[in-house]
C-alpha positions as YAML, in Angstrom:
chain: A
units: angstrom
residues:
- id: 1
  name: MET
  ca: [-151.05, -125.87, -3.78]
- id: 2
  name: ARG
  ca: [-151.90, -124.11, -0.60]
- id: 3
  name: PHE
  ca: [-151.25, -120.61, -1.96]
- id: 4
  name: LEU
  ca: [-154.04, -120.96, -4.58]
- id: 5
  name: ARG
  ca: [-156.81, -121.96, -2.15]
- id: 6
  name: ARG
  ca: [-159.34, -119.37, -1.12]
- id: 7
  name: ARG
  ca: [-159.72, -118.87, 2.59]
- id: 8
  name: GLY
  ca: [-163.25, -117.55, 2.44]
- id: 9
  name: GLY
  ca: [-162.30, -113.89, 2.14]
- id: 10
  name: ALA
  ca: [-164.09, -111.30, 0.07]
- id: 11
  name: PRO
  ca: [-163.21, -110.86, -3.61]
- id: 12
  name: GLY
  ca: [-160.29, -108.50, -4.05]
- id: 13
  name: ASP
  ca: [-158.64, -109.31, -0.73]
- id: 14
  name: ALA
  ca: [-154.93, -110.06, -0.15]
- id: 15
  name: ASP
  ca: [-155.22, -113.70, -1.32]
- id: 16
  name: ASP
  ca: [-156.58, -112.64, -4.71]
- id: 17
  name: LEU
  ca: [-153.84, -110.05, -5.07]
- id: 18
  name: ARG
  ca: [-151.15, -112.63, -4.23]
- id: 19
  name: VAL
  ca: [-152.50, -115.10, -6.82]
- id: 20
  name: LYS
  ca: [-152.66, -112.31, -9.41]
- id: 21
  name: ARG
  ca: [-149.05, -111.26, -8.74]
- id: 22
  name: LEU
  ca: [-147.85, -114.87, -8.86]
- id: 23
  name: SER
  ca: [-149.56, -115.49, -12.21]
- id: 24
  name: GLN
  ca: [-148.07, -112.28, -13.61]
- id: 25
  name: LEU
  ca: [-144.61, -113.37, -12.47]
- id: 26
  name: VAL
  ca: [-145.01, -116.81, -14.07]
- id: 27
  name: CYS
  ca: [-146.15, -115.22, -17.35]
- id: 28
  name: LEU
  ca: [-143.18, -112.84, -17.32]
- id: 29
  name: LEU
  ca: [-140.69, -115.66, -16.68]
- id: 30
  name: ALA
  ca: [-142.25, -117.88, -19.37]
- id: 31
  name: GLY
  ca: [-142.13, -114.98, -21.84]
- id: 32
  name: LEU
  ca: [-138.48, -114.26, -21.07]
- id: 33
  name: LEU
  ca: [-137.62, -117.94, -21.45]
- id: 34
  name: ALA
  ca: [-139.40, -118.08, -24.83]
- id: 35
  name: LEU
  ca: [-137.69, -114.87, -25.96]
- id: 36
  name: GLY
  ca: [-134.28, -116.23, -24.96]
- id: 37
  name: GLY
  ca: [-134.95, -119.46, -26.81]
- id: 38
  name: ALA
  ca: [-136.04, -117.60, -29.94]
- id: 39
  name: LEU
  ca: [-132.98, -115.34, -29.85]
- id: 40
  name: PHE
  ca: [-130.32, -117.96, -29.12]
- id: 41
  name: TYR
  ca: [-131.83, -121.00, -30.90]
- id: 42
  name: PRO
  ca: [-133.87, -119.66, -33.86]
- id: 43
  name: ASN
  ca: [-133.64, -122.92, -35.86]
- id: 44
  name: THR
  ca: [-135.23, -124.85, -33.00]
- id: 45
  name: LEU
  ca: [-138.26, -122.59, -33.15]
- id: 46
  name: VAL
  ca: [-138.65, -123.25, -36.88]
- id: 47
  name: GLU
  ca: [-138.21, -127.01, -36.36]
- id: 48
  name: LEU
  ca: [-140.87, -127.06, -33.64]
- id: 49
  name: SER
  ca: [-143.23, -125.07, -35.84]
- id: 50
  name: VAL
  ca: [-142.83, -127.47, -38.80]
- id: 51
  name: LEU
  ca: [-143.13, -130.49, -36.51]
- id: 52
  name: SER
  ca: [-146.36, -129.17, -35.02]
- id: 53
  name: TYR
  ca: [-147.85, -128.57, -38.48]
- id: 54
  name: GLU
  ca: [-146.88, -132.08, -39.58]
- id: 55
  name: GLY
  ca: [-148.50, -133.50, -36.45]
- id: 56
  name: LEU
  ca: [-151.68, -131.47, -36.86]
- id: 57
  name: ALA
  ca: [-151.93, -132.55, -40.48]
- id: 58
  name: GLN
  ca: [-152.48, -136.10, -39.22]
- id: 59
  name: LEU
  ca: [-155.94, -135.04, -38.03]
- id: 60
  name: VAL
  ca: [-157.11, -134.30, -41.59]
- id: 61
  name: PRO
  ca: [-157.69, -137.92, -42.69]
- id: 62
  name: LEU
  ca: [-159.52, -138.70, -39.46]
- id: 63
  name: VAL
  ca: [-161.86, -135.75, -39.84]
- id: 64
  name: LEU
  ca: [-162.50, -136.11, -43.57]
- id: 65
  name: LEU
  ca: [-162.91, -139.89, -43.54]
- id: 66
  name: SER
  ca: [-165.27, -139.79, -40.59]
- id: 67
  name: LEU
  ca: [-167.40, -137.15, -42.34]
- id: 68
  name: PHE
  ca: [-167.59, -138.74, -45.78]
- id: 69
  name: TRP
  ca: [-167.05, -142.49, -45.28]
- id: 70
  name: ARG
  ca: [-169.89, -144.10, -43.35]
- id: 71
  name: ARG
  ca: [-167.99, -147.30, -42.69]
- id: 72
  name: MET
  ca: [-165.10, -145.52, -40.94]
- id: 73
  name: THR
  ca: [-164.66, -146.86, -37.41]
- id: 74
  name: ALA
  ca: [-163.28, -145.11, -34.37]
- id: 75
  name: ALA
  ca: [-160.62, -147.81, -34.05]
- id: 76
  name: GLY
  ca: [-159.52, -147.19, -37.63]
- id: 77
  name: GLY
  ca: [-159.34, -143.45, -37.13]
- id: 78
  name: VAL
  ca: [-157.37, -143.68, -33.89]
- id: 79
  name: ALA
  ca: [-155.01, -146.32, -35.30]
- id: 80
  name: GLY
  ca: [-154.36, -144.18, -38.39]
- id: 81
  name: LEU
  ca: [-153.81, -141.07, -36.29]
- id: 82
  name: CYS
  ca: [-151.37, -142.84, -33.98]
- id: 83
  name: THR
  ca: [-149.50, -144.34, -36.93]
- id: 84
  name: GLY
  ca: [-149.21, -140.98, -38.68]
- id: 85
  name: LEU
  ca: [-147.91, -139.31, -35.54]
- id: 86
  name: ALA
  ca: [-145.46, -142.15, -34.95]
- id: 87
  name: VAL
  ca: [-144.09, -141.80, -38.51]
- id: 88
  name: VAL
  ca: [-143.74, -138.02, -38.11]
- id: 89
  name: LEU
  ca: [-141.91, -138.42, -34.81]
- id: 90
  name: LEU
  ca: [-139.73, -141.24, -36.12]
- id: 91
  name: LEU
  ca: [-138.65, -139.23, -39.16]
- id: 92
  name: TRP
  ca: [-137.99, -136.19, -36.99]
- id: 93
  name: ALA
  ca: [-136.08, -138.12, -34.30]
- id: 94
  name: THR
  ca: [-133.86, -139.86, -36.86]
- id: 95
  name: ASP
  ca: [-133.21, -136.54, -38.63]
- id: 96
  name: ASN
  ca: [-134.84, -137.81, -41.86]
- id: 97
  name: ASP
  ca: [-137.29, -134.94, -42.22]
- id: 98
  name: PRO
  ca: [-137.52, -134.05, -45.11]
- id: 99
  name: TYR
  ca: [-137.42, -137.63, -46.33]
- id: 100
  name: HIS
  ca: [-135.68, -137.71, -49.74]
- id: 101
  name: GLY
  ca: [-136.79, -134.14, -50.38]
- id: 102
  name: VAL
  ca: [-140.41, -134.76, -49.35]
- id: 103
  name: ASN
  ca: [-141.86, -133.20, -46.21]
- id: 104
  name: GLY
  ca: [-142.12, -135.88, -43.52]
- id: 105
  name: GLY
  ca: [-145.84, -135.20, -43.07]
- id: 106
  name: LEU
  ca: [-146.63, -136.64, -46.50]
- id: 107
  name: PRO
  ca: [-145.35, -140.20, -45.93]
- id: 108
  name: ALA
  ca: [-147.00, -140.01, -42.51]
- id: 109
  name: LEU
  ca: [-150.32, -139.11, -44.15]
- id: 110
  name: ALA
  ca: [-149.98, -142.06, -46.51]
- id: 111
  name: ALA
  ca: [-149.32, -144.40, -43.57]
- id: 112
  name: ASN
  ca: [-152.20, -142.81, -41.67]
- id: 113
  name: LEU
  ca: [-154.65, -143.45, -44.52]
- id: 114
  name: ALA
  ca: [-153.40, -146.99, -45.14]
- id: 115
  name: VAL
  ca: [-153.72, -148.02, -41.49]
- id: 116
  name: ALA
  ca: [-157.11, -146.33, -41.06]
- id: 117
  name: ALA
  ca: [-158.47, -148.16, -44.12]
- id: 118
  name: ALA
  ca: [-156.89, -151.49, -43.13]
- id: 119
  name: VAL
  ca: [-158.27, -151.39, -39.60]
- id: 120
  name: THR
  ca: [-161.69, -150.27, -40.80]
- id: 121
  name: TYR
  ca: [-161.89, -152.99, -43.46]
- id: 122
  name: GLY
  ca: [-160.44, -155.54, -41.05]
- id: 123
  name: ARG
  ca: [-163.34, -155.15, -38.64]
- id: 124
  name: PRO
  ca: [-166.71, -156.67, -39.50]
- id: 125
  name: GLN
  ca: [-169.22, -154.21, -40.92]
- id: 126
  name: ARG
  ca: [-171.99, -153.53, -38.45]
- id: 127
  name: PRO
  ca: [-175.48, -154.54, -39.54]
- id: 128
  name: GLY
  ca: [-177.32, -151.68, -41.16]
- id: 129
  name: GLY
  ca: [-174.15, -149.84, -42.13]
- id: 130
  name: ALA
  ca: [-175.77, -148.12, -45.09]
- id: 131
  name: PRO
  ca: [-178.47, -145.52, -44.46]
- id: 132
  name: GLY
  ca: [-181.99, -146.92, -44.49]
- id: 133
  name: THR
  ca: [-180.94, -150.55, -43.98]
- id: 134
  name: GLY
  ca: [-180.73, -150.58, -40.19]
- id: 135
  name: ALA
  ca: [-183.00, -152.36, -37.75]
- id: 136
  name: ALA
  ca: [-185.02, -149.19, -37.14]
- id: 137
  name: SER
  ca: [-186.00, -148.88, -40.80]
- id: 138
  name: ARG
  ca: [-186.96, -152.57, -40.99]
- id: 139
  name: THR
  ca: [-189.30, -152.27, -38.04]
- id: 140
  name: LYS
  ca: [-191.00, -149.29, -39.67]
- id: 141
  name: GLU
  ca: [-191.57, -151.22, -42.88]
- id: 142
  name: SER
  ca: [-192.90, -154.32, -41.13]
- id: 143
  name: VAL
  ca: [-195.49, -152.37, -39.12]
...
């Protein structure tokens, strides 16, 4: 992107002004495109909003489990998150959201939790998983 590179001029020169005008034009065009979409396709805006909330809700189990469950593994959290997002997208793509009257995010949360727990329990527990039972605490006691 040659037009964004500085050529060693002083701040406020013609290059800075050109980049500023270009960014203002891009913002104006993006705003007009969003306004047109909201005016002509209002249901799409609502669908995208609900879909984004359902997707963001899939972060809740990952955050809460990692804070309060010491055995939670990164692999379990990521697998649960990916499963929850896949369920949300599958329900949305097949036009099954809401699923039998239930928001599609709820079955996705259940799948998210089930997969996170299964992957976490499926991996061997690391030695010293509970606080105070690790190798560092044993060396302190033996000294």
